[in-house]
C-alpha positions as CSV (number, residue, x, y, z in Angstrom):
1,M,165.7,63.7,-101.5
2,H,166.0,65.0,-97.8
3,Y,168.8,63.7,-95.8
4,K,170.3,64.7,-92.6
5,R,173.7,66.7,-92.7
6,E,176.5,66.1,-90.6
7,G,178.1,69.0,-88.4
8,L,181.3,69.1,-90.4
9,D,179.4,69.3,-93.7
10,I,177.2,72.3,-92.6
11,M,180.6,73.9,-91.5
12,M,182.5,73.2,-94.8
13,M,179.4,74.6,-96.3
14,L,179.3,77.9,-94.0
15,L,182.9,78.5,-94.9
16,S,182.7,78.1,-98.4
17,N,179.9,80.4,-98.5
18,L,181.7,83.3,-96.3
19,K,184.3,83.8,-99.0
20,E,182.2,86.6,-99.6
21,R,181.1,89.1,-96.5
22,R,177.6,87.6,-95.9
23,T,175.1,88.6,-93.1
24,I,173.6,86.0,-90.6
25,T,170.4,86.2,-92.9
26,Q,172.3,85.5,-95.8
27,I,174.3,82.5,-94.4
28,M,170.8,81.3,-93.2
29,H,169.3,81.1,-96.7
30,A,172.7,80.0,-98.3
31,A,172.9,77.0,-95.9
32,R,169.0,76.3,-95.6
33,L,169.3,76.3,-91.8
34,D,166.8,78.1,-89.5
35,T,167.9,80.9,-87.2
36,R,169.0,79.1,-83.9
37,T,171.1,76.3,-86.0
38,S,172.8,79.3,-88.1
39,S,173.5,81.2,-85.1
40,K,174.9,78.0,-83.6
41,Y,177.5,77.4,-86.2
42,V,178.4,80.9,-86.6
43,Q,179.3,81.2,-83.0
44,M,181.1,78.1,-82.8
45,L,183.2,78.8,-86.3
46,L,184.0,82.5,-84.4
47,K,185.3,80.8,-81.1
48,K,187.3,78.7,-83.5
49,G,188.6,81.7,-85.4
50,L,187.7,80.3,-88.6
51,I,185.5,83.2,-89.6
52,E,185.4,87.1,-88.2
53,R,182.8,89.4,-87.6
54,V,183.1,92.8,-89.7
55,D,181.2,95.8,-89.9
56,D,179.9,96.6,-93.5
57,G,178.6,100.1,-93.2
58,G,176.2,99.9,-90.2
59,R,175.5,95.8,-90.9
60,V,177.0,93.0,-89.3
61,C,178.7,90.7,-91.4
62,Y,180.8,87.6,-91.5
63,T,183.8,86.4,-93.5
64,I,186.0,83.7,-93.5
65,T,189.6,83.9,-91.9
66,E,193.1,82.7,-93.3
67,R,192.6,80.0,-90.7
68,G,189.2,78.9,-92.2
69,S,190.3,79.1,-95.5
70,R,193.2,76.7,-94.8
71,L,190.7,74.3,-92.9
72,L,188.2,74.5,-96.2
73,F,191.2,73.9,-98.7
74,L,192.4,70.7,-96.8
75,C,188.9,69.3,-96.2
76,E,188.3,69.7,-99.8
77,E,191.5,67.9,-100.6
78,L,190.8,65.1,-98.4
79,K,187.2,64.7,-100.0
80,N,188.6,64.9,-103.4
81,M,191.1,62.3,-102.6
82,L,188.7,60.0,-101.2
83,K,186.4,60.6,-103.8
84,D,188.8,59.3,-106.5
85,N,189.0,55.9,-104.6
86,A,184.9,55.7,-103.7
87,S,182.5,53.8,-106.0
88,E,181.0,56.3,-108.3
89,G,177.4,58.0,-107.2
90,K,178.3,57.7,-103.5
91,E,178.7,61.2,-101.8
92,I,181.3,61.2,-98.9
93,S,180.9,62.7,-95.9
94,L,183.7,63.8,-93.9
95,I,182.4,62.6,-90.6
96,Y,183.1,59.0,-91.3
97,I,187.1,59.9,-91.8
């Protein structure tokens, strides 16, 4: 089933995938995003200080920052709290919070 993902869901997916260093191509594939959309989200996360750009032996990679880790943790906690009260089988999107 194909569904439209919300921006916050995409950001949380990217942050969780950036616990390890990733190139923009790896980010794009892991999140199943096109090049333009991946670049847009990476730039936004960089500007917010949630990820950082690192040189990995001549390759440009990205990784989550401490601030990004805190945000990811809080969003996962909130989602889990809401899931406990939600009816079974429904996916919760943080966009509705």
